[in-house]
C-alpha positions in Angstrom: 13.7 -21.6 -9.4 11.4 -18.6 -8.3 8.2 -18.6 -9.3 6.9 -16.1 -11.3 4.0 -14.1 -9.9 2.2 -14.3 -13.4 1.8 -18.4 -12.6 1.3 -18.1 -9.6 -1.6 -20.3 -7.8 -3.4 -18.8 -5.0 -4.6 -21.1 -2.0 -6.9 -20.1 0.6 -6.0 -18.7 3.9 -6.6 -20.1 7.4 -8.9 -17.7 8.8 -8.3 -16.8 12.1 -10.2 -14.1 14.5 -10.1 -10.8 13.6 -8.1 -9.6 16.8 -5.9 -12.7 17.0 -2.9 -10.6 16.4 -3.9 -7.5 17.5 -4.1 -6.1 20.6 -4.4 -1.8 22.0 -6.2 1.0 21.3 -6.8 3.3 19.0 -4.1 6.0 17.8 -4.7 9.1 18.0 -6.5 11.4 14.8 -4.6 12.7 12.2 -4.8 16.3 12.6 -4.5 18.0 9.2 -3.9 15.0 6.9 -6.9 12.8 4.9 -6.6 9.2 5.4 -8.6 6.3 2.5 -9.3 4.6 6.1 -10.0 5.5 9.9 -6.8 5.5 10.4 -5.8 2.9 13.9 -2.3 1.6 15.4 -2.6 -2.0 17.8 0.0 -4.6 17.4 2.2 -6.6 18.3 5.7 -6.8 17.2 5.7 -10.1 15.1 8.7 -12.4 15.1 10.1 -12.4 10.7 10.8 -14.8 8.5 14.8 -15.2 8.5 16.2 -14.0 5.9 19.9 -14.0 5.4 22.0 -11.0 5.8 24.0 -10.6 2.6 20.1 -10.5 0.8 19.0 -8.3 2.8 21.9 -5.6 1.9 21.6 -6.4 -1.4 18.0 -5.0 -1.5 18.8 -2.6 0.2 21.0 -1.4 -2.3 19.2 -2.1 -5.2 16.2 -0.3 -3.5 18.4 2.9 -2.6 19.7 3.3 -6.0 16.1 2.8 -7.5 14.6 5.5 -5.5 17.5 8.1 -5.5 17.1 7.8 -9.4 13.5 8.1 -9.1 13.9 10.8 -7.4 16.1 12.7 -10.0 14.3 11.2 -13.0 10.5 12.2 -11.4 10.7 15.4 -9.9 9.3 17.4 -12.1 6.0 15.3 -12.2 6.4 15.2 -8.0 6.0 19.0 -8.9 3.3 18.9 -11.0 1.4 16.4 -8.8 2.0 19.1 -5.5 0.4 22.4 -7.6 -2.7 19.8 -9.1 -3.0 19.1 -5.2 -2.9 22.9 -4.4 -5.7 23.5 -7.1 -7.9 20.6 -5.9 -9.1 22.8 -2.9 -8.2 23.0 0.7 -6.2 20.3 2.6 -2.2 20.0 2.9 -0.4 18.7 -0.4 0.6 15.3 1.5 -1.1 13.0 3.9 0.4 10.2 5.7 -1.1 7.1 7.5 0.1 4.4 9.4 1.0 1.2 7.9 2.7 -2.1 9.2 6.1 -2.2 8.1 8.9 -5.0 8.3 8.8 -6.9 12.0 5.0 -5.4 12.3 7.0 -2.2 12.9 4.7 0.7 12.2 5.6 3.9 9.8 4.0 6.7 8.1 3.3 6.1 4.6 3.1 9.4 2.8 0.9 10.2 -0.3 0.1 13.2 -2.2 -3.7 14.0 -1.0 -6.3 12.7 -3.2 -9.4 13.5 -1.0 -11.0 16.5 0.2 -10.3 17.8 3.5 -13.2 15.8 5.2 -12.7 13.0 3.7 -13.2 11.1 6.9 -16.8 12.3 8.0 -17.7 11.1 4.0 -16.8 7.9 4.5 -18.5 7.3 7.4 -21.8 9.2 6.3 -21.0 6.8 3.3 -21.2 4.0 4.9 -24.0 4.4 7.4 -26.4 5.5 4.5 -25.8 2.7 2.1 -25.3 -1.6 3.4 -24.0 -2.0 -0.3 -21.4 0.2 -0.3 -20.4 -0.5 3.1 -19.9 -4.4 1.9 -17.6 -3.4 -0.5 -15.8 -1.1 1.5 -15.5 -4.4 4.3 -14.6 -6.3 1.5 -12.0 -4.3 -0.5 -11.1 -1.2 1.4 -12.0 0.9 -1.8 -14.6 2.6 -3.8 -14.7 2.6 -7.7 -16.4 5.8 -7.6 -15.7 7.3 -4.2 -17.0 10.5 -3.7 -13.8 12.1 -1.8 -11.7 12.2 -4.5 -10.9 15.5 -5.5 -11.0 16.5 -9.4 -7.9 16.4 -10.0 -7.0 13.5 -7.4 -8.9 10.9 -9.6 -5.9 11.5 -12.8 -3.3 11.1 -9.7 -4.5 8.0 -8.8 -5.6 6.7 -12.1 -1.9 6.8 -13.4 -0.6 6.0 -9.6 1.1 8.9 -9.3 -0.2 9.7 -5.8 1.9 7.1 -4.9 5.8 8.7 -6.0 6.1 10.3 -2.4 6.8 6.7 -0.9 10.5 7.1 -2.4 11.0 9.0 0.2 10.0 5.6 2.5 12.2 3.7 0.5 15.0 5.9 1.1 14.3 6.6 5.0 14.4 2.1 5.1 10.5 1.8 5.7 9.8 0.4 2.5 11.1 -1.2 -0.4 10.4 -0.7 -4.4 9.1 -4.0 -4.7 7.1 -5.7 -1.6 3.8 -6.1 -0.7 0.8 -3.7 -0.5 1.4 -1.6 2.3 -0.8 -2.6 5.4 -3.2 -0.3 7.3 -3.0 -1.2 11.1 -6.9 -2.2 11.2 -6.2 -4.5 8.1 -3.9 -7.3 9.8 -7.2 -9.3 10.4 -7.3 -10.0 6.2 -3.7 -12.0 6.3 -4.9 -14.4 9.3 -2.0 -16.6 9.7 0.0 -15.2 6.6 0.1 -11.9 8.6 4.0 -12.6 9.9 4.8 -13.3 6.5 4.1 -10.3 5.1 5.9 -9.0 8.4 8.3 -10.9 7.0 10.1 -7.7 4.1 9.7 -4.3 3.5 5.7 -3.6 1.8 6.3 -2.0 -1.6 5.4 0.2 -3.7 4.6 -2.2 -6.6 4.4 -5.6 -6.1 2.5 -8.8 -6.9 -0.7 -6.8 -6.4 -0.2 -4.1 -8.9 0.6 -6.4 -11.6 -2.0 -9.3 -11.2 -5.5 -7.4 -11.5 -5.2 -4.3 -9.4 -8.3 -3.2 -8.6 -10.1 -6.2 -9.8 -8.6 -8.5 -7.5 -10.5 -8.9 -4.1 -8.5 -8.2 -0.6 -8.5 -11.9 0.2 -6.2 -12.5 -2.7 -4.1 -9.6 -2.7 -3.0 -11.5 0.7 -2.3 -15.0 -1.1 -0.5 -13.1 -3.7 1.8 -11.0 -1.0 2.4 -14.4 1.0 3.5 -16.7 -2.3 5.9 -13.6 -3.1 7.4 -13.8 0.6 8.2 -17.3 0.4 9.9 -16.8 -3.8 11.2 -13.7 -3.8 14.3 -13.1 -5.9 15.9 -10.0 -6.9 15.2 -11.3 -10.8 11.4 -11.6 -9.5 11.4 -8.3 -8.5 13.1 -7.2 -11.8 10.5 -8.5 -13.7 7.7 -6.7 -11.7 8.9 -3.7 -11.8 9.2 -3.9 -15.6 5.8 -5.3 -15.7 4.5 -2.2 -13.3 5.6 0.3 -15.8 2.5 -0.6 -18.6 0.4 -1.9 -15.9 0.8 2.4 -14.5 0.4 4.0 -18.3 -2.4 2.0 -19.0 -4.4 4.0 -16.2 -6.0 1.4 -14.4 -6.0 2.6 -10.5 -8.5 4.6 -8.6 
């Protein structure tokens, strides 16, 4: 019987040097786009954990069906979000960032832009001016009172509306509805020896991290949840996560 996410117990990950699974050079700057973190793309392809072909086909059919249904139902919300982004200041409606997908492949993860056009510069200056904030950023890759976020961006993040464009990533076959949180290309060291486990699945729009504490969980705790999910994955578990995601989103705990 598959383990429920709310019954999971996390186990310490075996740490390896930060560059153990990485090799290569920095990625080109994302021209005209805004990113949450400085975009870096350097890795080698990771051999995935074996999966039954029938399970992969079922997963893909479920993902496509749910993504298309969501796009048909939520397009007014996405249109309203796009208008809010335009009203929030200069810059594109969407931004994309390089993330690890299944088998360690790099893909562009889409979101509505929630940050100011010069977000990278602001983050750099903020981290240089405050060691305490820099320590929080290195640990969580998030800031609760992030000065880069626009006025309407706070609302879009609070209710996870900024992540709706990832439905297009699902249609393209780069993501699933449920899976590990998409991992930025400079974050692989947080997963240590479990990075190959992360790469055995497509990352998801929702997943164990989102329904088990979200921003209150450390990055290492998130890695443990994702890896436990990968080891116990089932269709029933995915549907339970989807159902639990709805009240979590409506509660507005994102930032």
